[in-house]
C-alpha positions in Angstrom: -28.1 15.5 34.1 -31.8 14.7 35.1 -30.7 14.2 38.7 -29.1 17.6 38.7 -32.2 19.3 37.2 -34.5 17.5 39.6 -32.4 18.5 42.7 -32.1 22.1 41.5 -35.9 22.3 40.9 -36.7 21.0 44.4 -34.0 23.1 46.1 -32.1 20.0 47.2 -28.6 21.5 47.3 -27.0 18.4 48.7 -28.6 16.3 46.0 -27.5 18.7 43.3 -23.9 18.6 44.7 -23.9 14.8 44.8 -25.2 14.5 41.2 -22.8 17.2 39.9 -19.8 15.5 41.5 -20.8 12.1 40.0 -21.3 13.6 36.5 -17.8 15.2 36.8 -16.3 11.8 37.7 -18.0 10.3 34.7 -16.6 13.0 32.4 -13.1 12.4 34.0 -13.3 8.6 33.3 -14.2 9.5 29.7 -11.2 11.9 29.4 -13.6 14.8 28.7 -11.6 17.1 30.9 -13.2 20.5 30.2 -16.6 19.1 31.0 -15.3 17.5 34.1 -13.7 20.8 35.2 -17.0 22.6 34.8 -18.8 20.1 36.9 -16.2 20.1 39.7 -16.1 23.9 39.7 -19.9 23.9 40.2 -19.6 21.2 42.8 -17.0 23.2 44.7 -19.3 26.3 44.7 -22.2 24.2 45.9 -20.2 22.6 48.8 -19.1 26.1 49.9 -22.7 27.4 49.7 -24.1 24.7 52.1 -21.0 24.7 54.3 -20.0 21.1 53.6 -16.3 21.0 54.4 -15.9 17.3 53.6 -17.6 17.9 50.3 -15.5 21.0 49.6 -12.4 18.9 50.2 -13.5 16.3 47.8 -14.5 18.9 45.2 -11.2 20.7 45.5 -9.3 17.4 45.0 -11.4 16.4 42.0 -10.9 19.8 40.4 -7.2 19.7 41.2 -6.6 16.4 39.4 -8.6 17.5 36.4 -6.5 20.7 36.2 -3.4 18.4 36.5 -4.6 16.4 33.5 -5.1 19.6 31.6 -1.6 20.7 32.4 -2.6 23.6 34.6 -0.1 22.5 37.3 0.1 25.5 39.6 -3.7 25.8 39.8 -3.9 22.0 40.4 -1.4 22.3 43.2 -3.4 25.0 45.0 -6.6 22.8 44.9 -4.8 19.7 46.0 -3.2 21.5 48.9 -6.6 22.8 49.9 -8.0 19.3 49.7 -5.3 18.0 52.0 -5.8 20.8 54.6 -9.6 20.3 54.7 -9.5 16.5 54.8 -7.0 16.7 57.6 -9.2 19.2 59.4 -12.4 17.1 59.3 -10.4 13.8 60.0 -11.3 12.1 56.7 -8.6 9.6 56.3 -9.5 8.5 52.8 -9.6 12.2 51.8 -6.1 12.7 53.2 -4.9 9.6 51.3 -6.5 10.9 48.0 -5.1 14.4 48.5 -1.6 13.2 49.3 -1.7 11.1 46.1 -3.0 13.9 44.0 -0.4 16.4 45.4 2.4 13.9 44.7 1.4 13.7 41.0 1.3 17.5 40.6 4.6 18.0 42.4 6.3 15.5 40.2 5.2 17.4 37.0 6.4 20.6 38.6 9.8 19.1 38.8 9.8 18.6 42.6 10.5 15.0 42.6 12.0 14.5 46.1 8.9 16.2 47.6 6.7 14.2 45.3 8.4 11.0 46.5 7.7 11.9 50.1 4.0 12.4 49.4 3.7 9.1 47.4 5.5 7.1 50.2 3.1 8.6 52.7 0.2 7.7 50.5 1.5 4.1 50.2 1.8 3.8 54.0 -1.7 5.1 54.5 -3.1 2.8 51.9 -1.5 -0.2 53.7 -2.8 1.0 57.1 -6.3 1.3 55.7 -6.1 -2.0 53.9 -7.1 -0.5 50.5 -5.4 -2.8 48.1 -6.5 -0.9 45.0 -5.1 2.4 46.3 -2.0 0.5 47.4 -1.5 -0.6 43.8 -1.7 3.0 42.5 0.5 4.3 45.3 3.2 1.7 44.7 3.2 2.7 41.0 3.4 6.4 41.9 6.4 5.7 44.1 8.0 3.8 41.2 7.2 6.6 38.7 9.1 9.2 40.8 12.0 6.7 41.3 12.3 6.6 37.5 12.4 10.4 37.4 15.2 10.3 39.9 17.2 7.9 37.9 16.7 4.9 40.3 15.6 2.6 37.4 15.9 -0.8 39.1 14.1 0.4 42.2 11.4 1.9 39.9 11.1 -1.4 37.9 10.6 -3.4 41.1 7.8 -1.1 42.3 6.0 -1.3 38.9 6.2 -5.1 38.9 4.7 -5.1 42.4 2.0 -2.7 41.2 1.1 -5.1 38.3 0.8 -8.0 40.8 -1.5 -6.0 43.1 -3.6 -4.8 40.2 -4.1 -8.4 38.9 -4.8 -9.8 42.3 -7.6 -7.2 42.7 -9.0 -7.2 39.2 -8.0 -3.5 38.9 -7.8 -3.0 35.2 -7.1 0.8 35.4 -4.2 0.1 37.8 -2.9 -2.7 35.6 -3.0 -0.3 32.6 -0.9 2.4 34.4 1.5 -0.1 35.9 2.2 -1.7 32.5 3.0 1.7 30.9 5.3 2.6 33.8 7.1 -0.7 33.7 7.5 -0.3 30.0 9.2 3.1 30.6 11.5 1.5 33.2 12.6 -1.1 30.7 13.2 1.6 28.1 15.4 3.4 30.5 17.3 0.2 31.3 17.8 -0.5 27.5 15.6 -3.6 27.5 13.5 -2.7 24.5 12.0 -6.1 23.9 10.6 -6.2 27.4 9.5 -2.6 27.1 7.5 -3.4 24.0 5.5 -6.2 25.7 4.4 -3.8 28.5 3.8 -0.8 26.3 1.5 -2.8 24.0 -0.3 -4.2 27.1 -0.7 -0.7 28.3 -2.4 0.3 25.0 -4.6 -2.8 24.9 -5.9 -2.2 28.4 -6.5 1.6 27.7 -8.6 0.7 24.7 -10.4 -2.1 26.6 -11.6 0.3 29.3 -12.1 3.2 27.0 -9.5 5.5 28.6 -8.4 8.0 26.0 -5.7 9.7 28.2 -4.2 6.2 28.8 -4.3 5.5 25.0 -2.5 8.8 24.3 0.3 8.1 26.8 0.6 4.5 25.6 0.9 5.7 22.0 3.6 8.3 22.9 5.5 5.6 24.8 5.3 3.2 21.8 6.2 6.0 19.4 9.4 6.7 21.5 10.2 3.0 21.7 9.8 2.4 18.0 11.8 5.5 17.2 14.6 4.1 19.4 14.5 0.9 17.4 14.7 2.9 14.1 11.1 2.3 12.8 10.2 5.9 11.8 7.0 4.9 10.0 5.4 3.1 12.9 6.6 5.8 15.3 5.1 8.6 13.3 1.8 6.8 13.0 1.6 6.2 16.8 2.6 9.7 17.6 0.2 11.4 15.1 -2.7 9.4 16.6 -1.6 10.4 20.1 -1.4 14.1 19.1 -5.0 14.0 17.7 -6.2 12.4 21.0 -4.5 15.1 23.0 -6.1 17.8 20.9 -9.5 16.2 21.4 -9.0 16.0 25.2 -7.5 19.5 25.5 -4.3 18.1 27.2 -1.9 20.6 25.6 1.1 19.6 27.7 0.6 16.0 26.6 0.3 17.2 23.1 3.7 18.8 23.6 5.1 15.4 24.5 3.8 14.0 21.2 5.2 16.9 19.2 8.6 16.5 20.9 8.8 12.9 19.8 7.6 13.8 16.3 10.4 16.4 16.1 12.8 13.5 16.6 11.1 11.5 13.9 11.6 14.4 11.5 15.2 15.0 12.6 16.1 11.4 12.0 14.4 11.5 8.7 16.6 14.4 7.6 14.0 17.2 7.8 15.7 19.5 10.3 13.5 22.5 9.5 10.3 20.5 10.4 12.0 19.2 13.5 12.9 22.7 14.7 9.3 23.9 14.2 7.9 21.0 16.2 10.4 21.5 19.0 9.5 25.2 19.2 5.8 24.4 19.2 6.2 21.8 22.0 8.2 24.4 24.0 5.3 26.8 23.8 2.9 24.2 25.2 5.3 23.1 27.9 6.0 26.7 29.1 2.3 27.4 29.0 1.7 24.5 31.4 4.7 25.0 33.6 5.9 21.5 32.7 9.6 22.1 33.4 10.8 18.6 32.5 9.3 19.1 29.0 10.8 22.6 28.8 14.2 21.4 29.8 14.3 18.3 27.6 13.1 20.2 24.5 15.6 23.1 25.0 18.5 20.6 25.2 17.2 18.6 22.2 16.8 21.8 20.2 20.3 22.8 21.1 21.7 19.5 19.8 19.8 20.0 16.5 21.1 23.5 16.1 24.6 22.3 16.8 24.3 19.6 14.2 23.3 22.3 11.7 26.5 24.4 12.5 24.4 27.2 14.2 27.0 27.4 17.0 25.9 30.4 19.0 22.2 29.5 18.9 23.1 26.0 20.0 25.3 27.2 22.8 22.6 29.6 24.0 19.9 26.8 24.0 22.2 24.3 25.6 23.3 26.7 28.3 19.7 27.6 29.1 18.7 24.0 29.3 21.7 23.1 31.5 20.9 25.9 34.0 17.3 24.7 34.3 18.4 21.1 34.5 20.7 21.8 37.4 18.1 23.9 39.2 15.6 21.1 38.9 18.0 18.2 39.4 17.2 16.8 35.9 20.4 14.7 35.6 20.0 13.4 32.1 19.4 16.8 30.5 22.2 18.5 32.5 24.8 15.9 31.4 23.6 15.8 27.8 23.8 19.6 27.6 27.3 19.7 29.0 28.5 16.9 26.6 27.0 18.7 23.6 28.5 22.0 24.6 31.9 20.4 25.0 31.9 19.7 21.2 31.2 23.3 20.3 34.2 25.7 19.7 35.6 26.7 23.1 33.5 24.1 24.9 34.5 23.1 28.5 35.5 19.5 28.2 36.6 19.1 31.8 33.2 20.3 33.0 31.4 17.9 30.8 33.5 15.0 32.1 32.9 16.1 35.7 29.2 16.3 35.1 29.1 12.8 33.6 31.1 11.3 36.4 28.9 12.8 39.1 25.6 11.7 37.4 26.4 8.6 35.5 24.3 6.3 37.7 21.2 8.4 37.1 21.4 8.3 33.3 19.2 6.0 31.2 21.1 3.6 28.8 20.6 5.5 25.6 21.6 8.8 27.1 24.6 7.2 28.8 25.7 5.8 25.5 25.3 9.1 23.7 27.2 11.0 26.4 30.0 8.4 26.4 30.3 8.8 22.6 30.4 12.6 22.7 33.0 12.5 25.5 35.2 10.2 23.4 34.9 12.7 20.5 35.8 15.6 22.8 38.6 13.9 24.8 39.9 11.0 22.7 39.6 8.8 25.9 39.2 5.3 24.6 37.3 4.1 27.7 34.4 6.3 26.8 34.2 4.9 23.3 34.5 1.3 24.4 31.7 1.8 27.0 29.5 3.5 24.3 30.0 0.6 22.0 29.3 -2.0 24.7 26.0 -0.1 25.5 25.1 -0.1 21.8 25.6 -3.9 21.6 23.5 -4.4 24.7 20.7 -2.3 23.2 20.8 -4.3 20.0 20.8 -7.6 21.8 17.8 -6.6 24.0 15.7 -5.1 21.1 12.6 -6.8 19.7 13.9 -9.6 17.4 12.5 -8.0 14.3 14.8 -4.9 14.8 18.0 -6.5 15.9 19.5 -6.8 12.4 18.4 -3.3 11.3 18.3 -0.9 14.2 22.0 0.1 14.1 21.8 1.1 10.5 18.5 2.9 10.9 19.3 5.1 13.9 21.9 7.8 13.2 23.5 7.8 16.7 23.8 4.0 16.6 25.1 4.1 13.1 27.8 6.7 13.9 29.0 4.7 16.9 29.3 1.5 14.9 31.0 3.3 11.9 33.5 4.9 14.2 34.2 1.5 15.9 34.8 -0.1 12.5 37.0 2.8 11.4 39.2 2.0 14.4 39.7 -1.5 13.0 37.5 -3.2 15.6 
């Protein structure tokens, strides 16, 4: 702050711009996003005032990534695109690399995963050409993250393992933090909960070590989801409540929506459907406000399932139909298939369409979703192959859960319990 005041007092616009940019970067590192935003907006105005195109590109990128963290995705996209155009114009290769990375992150959260993947692959190639190993680490992880979104879980896992190796080789604690969280998510999708727990806990430990509150919130949401999947509602609620408070403090309303969405599942599994519905609807408001379409779609489909379980057939049908339309538009395979399977069990549901959707997208489903859809399709069709596959997936999940949950998780998670009960009722 003193550097800014001194530069301003002496009319040193370039010095003021430099100091303002650095202060914004510090606020970003502290997850104080609104203060970072104010600094980068000021920095952008200063760069334009003195005609510093390279500085304007940098300021646009810094502002864009802060707006991304705040969930203001369309505004973030505009600034990242401006950064890329200006960095290309002035021939600043590192600026092009940074802009390409930032734009890939924004596009992914806007649901444009194929476009995001192209940007991250370009960023990875640029990082390798430049020889920047730290950026190569982050770019490798970003490619892996989009591969997970596209349902290419083994490819994503391999990229995240590579990112961890690069981060450790270069002493890049921030990169190692992110890569561990992403690898944990890959293992969750692959049904390997024990492996996931190791990396999610490492993610949280590193986030706390470097004081990264945003990373802590994401890690806690990931751990909450994982413990929920293992049937530990008490631990899941504690982690998710802590994450929600962090999100409120940071002003990251879209990430707060992610915590609320998981908390809704905690309430639903605990038998409080009314509380769960309220939390789903609150999360939906936050996601729509941010334009976070993955969150919107996932929440609408989950809400439709909850309404269906309550016998509110027409409300459930409407919610699931809306979610399926959006999922198909955005190529969100898991949500599209789940919506079709849940609709198939409603009166007048189209069973053939649900089966066709599953056959077309099976390879892109995570293990838990695949198990649920198989179970629903067995109930809708009576086809034993679906039920047998669902039970096999259940046993796989149990056998790959953390040891402390292997004896209890089937009984503690309603979906798992229903599958096992039906299996035993068939004399198996």
